[in-house]
N, C-alpha and C positions, 0 to 999 in steps of 0.2 A: 025422755026424746033423745031420736039418737045425738051421736054428738057429731056436729058434724063438716066432720073435718073430712077434704076429698083420698079416693081412692088411694091409695100410693100402694107399690109393688115396690120392694126391697130386693135387689136377689145377690146374694153372694158368689161370687165365679163369675170369672168373663171367659170362660171356656165355652166347647162348643153349647150344650145345654142355655146353660146365661146367656150368650147372644143370641141365640137363636129364640131363646126368650125374650129378649127386648125389641126381637123385631120383631116377635106377634106381637106385643103391647103396644107397641110403637103402631102399628098398622088398627091394630081396635081400639084406636085412642085414649086407653090404660096406662095413666102415670107412672116412672118407674125410676128408679136409682141402683144400677150394678156399681159393685166395686169389685174389685181383683185386687188380690192382693202382688201382686205380682203387676209385668206389663201385657199389654195385650199381645197377643198371639208370638208369643217367646218359639226360637228358630230351635226346636230341637232337632230336627229330622226325620222325624215321622210323620204317616202319611194317611190317609184318610178312602175306602171306598164309598162311594155316593151310589144308593141303590137306586133304585124306577121312584118306588113307592116317597123314598123324602125327597127325590125333583121333584115332586107332583105341592109336594110345602114347596119349595125352595123355590117352584115358579111362583104361585099362592106371592111369597113376600118379595119375588119381584131381583131376586135372586141369580139364579138358575141359568137366565142366557150367557153371564158374565164366567160360567165356572165352564161349561161350554166351548168357551170360546177358546178358554187357556187348557184343554186338554182333548183330548180322543177316544172313545166307544173304548171300551174294551168286546172283546169281541168270541175272545177263544181260550179254553183250560188245556193245557198238557201237561201228566201224570208220569212222572217217571222212575223209576224203582233207585235203589240204591246204588245200582251200578251204569246208571246212565242211560238203562234201556224203556222207551221210549212203550206203555203198560195202556194209554187212554187218550184221546186230542176228540173234543170235546166243541163245539160251536155255541156251547149254551147261553152263553150273553147271545151271543147274535139273535140268537130264538127268543130271550129273552125281548131286546129292546125291539124284534119286529111285532109282539103282540103285544106290549104300554104303548111301543111308540118313544120311549124315553128309552137314554145311551147306562148300563150303568158304569162308571169313573171314577178312578184314582190318582187321588190327586195331595200336593202336599198339605199338611192338617194346618201349616203356618198361612197358605193361601188361602184356607179355605175360613180362616179363623179372622185373618184380614178381611175377606170378603164380607163377612158377616158383621164384621164393624162397620167399613166401606160405608153399607148397605142402608144404618142409622141415620135419618136427615140431624138429630138433636146430639150430637155426641158428647155437650156437656150433661147427661144422663148417666155417662161411665166414667166415673172415676178409678183411677189406678195405684198400685200399691198402696193401696187401706184396703184394712182387712177387719172382719167381727172380731171383737172380740168378747159381749157377751149380749147380751139385749136381755130388757125385761116388756111384759104384756102390760095391759088393762081391759077392760071392757071396752074400748074405744080405737083402739092402736098397739103397735108393738114400738119400742125405744130400741133403733141400735147406735152398741158404740159400739167405735173404731178402735185399734185397736193404736192411732193418735190422741187417745182421748174423748172424741167428737162423738155427740148424739145428733143421730139419724132418726127423723120421728115419721110410721109408715104406719100404712096397713096390717101390713102384711111378710114377714120374711117366707121368697123362697132359697132352701140350698140347693144350690148348684154349682156346690165346690169341690166335686168330686170323693174320688174315692180315701182320700185320706181327709175328707171333711171335718170344716171345724164345727159347724154348726151340730153335725150329726155328736160328735164331738160331746158339743156341750148339752144334748139332749141327755146323754147316756146318764153324762155327770147331776144330772138333775132329780135324774130316777134311781142314779146306783142305789140306795139303800133302804125306799118304798118299793120297788119293784124290781128286783133281783133279774128274773127272766127277760124282762125287755132292755135294762143293761146290757145284758148279753147277746143279746138279738141284735144290738146296737155299736158293739162293740168289735164283735168277733162274729159278721155278717157273711164273712168273706174267706175263702180258702183260696190256695194258691200249690198248684200241684207243677208248673211248667214256667220258665222265663225266655224270655224273647231276648233277643237281640235286632234290631232294626236300625235300616241302615236309609241314606240317598245317595247313588252314587250313579256317574256320570253312565251312561248309556252305550260305551263305548272301549274297546280295549288303550290296558296302559303304556302302546306303544306308540302311539300317534296312529292310530290303522280308524276308518272313518266308519268303519264297516259296526255297526253296533252291538250287541250280547245280546240284547232280544229284540223281537220285532215289536214292534209299536199296535198294541192293544191286545196283547197276549198274556197270559199268565202260567208262569213253570213253578209244578208241585212238586217236588221230589220228595223220597219217604223214605225214613230211614226210621231204625233200631231204635227206640225214645226220641227220637231224632226226628224236627221234620223241617222245611222252609218251603218259604218261594217268595217267587222276584216277578217283576211286570214291570213294563216300560208303561206308567202312565201317562209322563207328560213329555214333553220334548226335552229330548234329550235326559233325561232321566229314567232311572232304575229303584223301584222302593222294593227291595227284599227285606225277610226275615226269617230268623232261625230261630224255630222251637226246639225248646229242651226240656225233658222229662225231668224234675228234679227228685234227690235224691232222697228228700224228706217232707213232705207235704207242710205247711205254716198255716197261720191264720191268722190273720190280721184281730190287733195293730201287729203283730210278729209276724210279718212278711217280711222278705228280707230286701230293703232298700239300694240300688249297686251303685255301685263307682267305673268310673271307666277301669282302672287296676282290675277291677270284676271282670270287669269287657274284654280289655286285652286277653287276661287269662281263659276265657270260655273261648276266643277266635283261635289261640295256639291250640284248646286242648279239641274244638272240632272244627276250625279253617277248613281243613284238609278235605272236606267230605265238600262230595259234591253238591252243586247250587242248580248249573245250566247248565245245556252243553255246552261241554270244553271249559267249562270254568269253577272254580269251587271256591266257596264263601269266603273265602281269604281273596281270590281275586277279588270278589265285589267289596272286600272292606276295605284293602288296595287304594281302591278308585274312590270311598266314600267322600262326602262331602261333610254329612253329618251323617252321626249313629250313635246307638244308644241298648243300656241294659235295664228292665224292667223283666219285677213279677207280674205274672199275668192274674190276677184274680179273679176269682169267678162266687156268679154269690145271688143271689135275692133279699133285701132285708126281711125278714120276717114280722108280724107284731106289722101296726096302723105306722104309713109315711107319712101323720105330721104328729104334733106333741099335744091333740087333743085340743088346740089354741092358734095361734095364727103362724107358725110354720110349720113348711112341708117342706122336702124333701125328690129332686128331680134329678137325674142324671145317672151320673157311674153313682151319685154319694146313695143309692138304694138297689142297681141292677146292675152287674160288672160282668160281662160278658172276654171271656178268650175269644183272641184274637183275629186265629182261621177264619173263623166263617164272613168275618167283617158287618157282627151286625152293629157292635156297641154306640158308634157314632148315629148312624141312626136310629138307632133304640132313643137316643137322649134327644133328638129328633124329636120321635114319637109321642115323646110321655110330655114333653112343651106342648106340643100340641093339645093330647088329653085335657094338661089344663087351663091350657089358655080358650080354648072351648068351654069350659064349665067356667070358669072365672068371668069370660065375657055372659055367659048367660045369664050366670047368679046378679051383677054389675048392672044389667039389661030390668031387669027387677024390682034392685034396689040401690041408688048406688051406693049407699052405707048399713054395711047389714053387720049384724050382729056376730059377734064370735061363733054362736050355736049355726047362724047362716053356713059362713066361710067353714067350718067344718065339715060341715054337711057336705059342704063343695070339696073339699079337700079328700073324702075320702068316695064320692063320686069318681071323681081323676083317677084315683089305686084302684077301683073298680074294675073299671076301664084300662088302665092298663099293665095290672100288675100279671095278667094271661099273658100278656107279650112279652115283658120279661121274664116269669116263668118256663113261659117256649122257648124264649134264645138263650138264653140259658145252659137248656137243655139240648139244644142245635150243637151252642158252640161246645159244652162238653163233650159232645159223643164226633162231633166235627175232629176235634185237639187229638184225640186218642184213639179215633179212627188213623189221622194221616200218620202218627209214630206209631202206627201196629205196636200198641198198647198192649194186646194180647193174643193167644191165637187164632181167636174167632172173629177178629180184625185184621185178623193175614189174613183170613179166609178171605171175606170181606173185600176186600184189598183186592186180591185176585177172580174176585166175580165180577167186579166194579166195569170189567167192559160191556160185562151185556148187560147188563142193566140200558132200558131202553133208553134213545133221550129226548122221549115225546114224556115220557116220565119224572123222569129229571125236572122238566120246564113245568111240569105240572105239579111238580112240589114247591121246585120256588115260585111257581103265582102264588099260587095258595098260603104262602107265608107273608108274601108282600102284601092279598087282594085283601085283609081285612085291614090294612091300616089308614089312621086316622088321617083327614086334613084338617084343614081350617075351617071350620067350619062359618063362619062366620067371614071368610071372603067369595067370592067366584071361586067354584068348582071347576079349575082350568080344564079337564075334561069335554066341561058338558058342551055339548053341542055338537064333539067329534067325531069325526065318523071312519 
């Protein structure tokens, strides 16, 4: 007979994937407990672009209006060569918004996390400064041991703890001797060929002038050899910017570099003189920063199953990492959560006390739905990063050709990526009845 324990999801990680999962589970009426080993929404200076298909899910969760009220629509993209010459201007964001009737926005990552957290009605289900140290399973559930030594009982454990996932590491250790191939997949699933300096700066001159560096809603892309960058005015008075640099030697997890502030300063000293937007360099943006940092840009999709054949499953950056250039990462994490929760809710509607076999089959269906999205997102991001840094003669030719690509074709490609994205099937479709 089935154990009468009520179904409970333990979430490891309070980033975008973890908090989005918490919101979706709360809407579905599924019990959960989220463990975050640090604080919620740390100030890192990073930003996130939210695309139309993700906005649709956030609308279902009841937080899209708050996000829209704090920002404004992105409208266009301007592309500059290394000498500061404009070679392409595109209103693609505005055209996509007109088609989908939802804007594309760029916001502080911290604000997005705060909004996801504040949307939760029962915040007692979120515990901070508590991480997962280990776990053990039986036929009726899973017991998580925290890094404080406490034990927490649940039905499943969802690893939403990022690219340096503790849970993925525990899964790897468990198969290190019995399945060396899977061990390699879990430990060396990502590579890094680029790093990114990212920052949030005041959108104005250091001399006190009120003239902004960039007009609101416009994204500037700049193409240098083996280096690229973008800057965008995505919120009132703020400028979000990135400097992407090709590494001399690619690396593989877990040995991808982790950069210090000293490393970041040295990088700005070396590349800061490069043109970033009309009249300004990356050093100017750095000088106007409120927050900044530098990270490796890992990329890849973990091969092999995204679950352990039991009650543990991976989501978000723990199984798929894209480079920053295309802005897919956070959106892809929300998509993955959507696909997972849809299948969990379907399972629980049939059986409130599913067996481990039932749960594994549900995890497999989630992966079957999400893996194609992960694969195409990594592929597009990989190509975009190298295109913008003019990584080969062929890509430099494509950059020269790009102004002649019809705008209608660009919009069609954009929409073809967004249209297959999922929504939460157990909540009303916000597009139902829209004309």
